[in-house]
N, C-alpha and C positions, 0 to 999 in steps of 0.2 A: 602384137599387140596384145596390152596386159590384160586380167580380167576383174578389173574393179568396178566396172560398170554393168548392170544386171543388161540392158539395154542391146549392149554386144552379143550377148549369150543365150541362144535358142535351143530347145531341143534337136538335134542332129547336129551341132555344132562339134566339131574337132579342137578337143584342148588338152593340155597338158595341165595336170593338177599336183597337189603336194597332198599326200594324207597325212592325217593327225602325228603317224605314228612315223611319218618321214619327215618332218619339220626341224628338227637338227640336222639332218644332213642334207635337206634342201634336195631328195632325189624326188624326180618326178615321174608320174605315168601318166601315160597317154592314152586317151578312149574318145568317145562321141557320147553327149550329154543325153540323157534321160529326162531327169527329173533338175530345177534348179530349187533349190532348198531355202537361198537366202530372202526374205521377202524384200530385203529393202532396197531401193533403186542402186546402191553402191556399198562397197565396204573396205575399208584403208589393205587386208590382208588377202581381198580375191574375193569373189562371189562362191559361195557353197555348191556342189553340184553332187549328184549321184550320175556314175557313166551309167553303161547298158553293161558295163560287166557288173555291176553293182558296188564299184566304191565310191566311196564318197572320199571329196577332197573340195580344196580350194584351188579355183581356177589362176595359173599363174601364165599362162602364156595360151593365145588363142592360137589356134593354126587353121582354121577354113570353117566356111559354114557350109550346112547340110543341104544348102539348098544352089550350090552352084551348078552352073550347066554345061 
């Protein structure tokens, strides 16, 4: 699942993001969403989030939700 729709992403969701410094290489960083920073319902380059590690990036892949039991 891609990260272009805000409704697909919630705090606690495990995602892969691209940081601004890594946009050229496309290197992805995996983590858990702490905050959603993009206010609009969708974004063509991915919803911008802050991970629990403090990293800020645009979601490229959604791995899983935090509410899975």
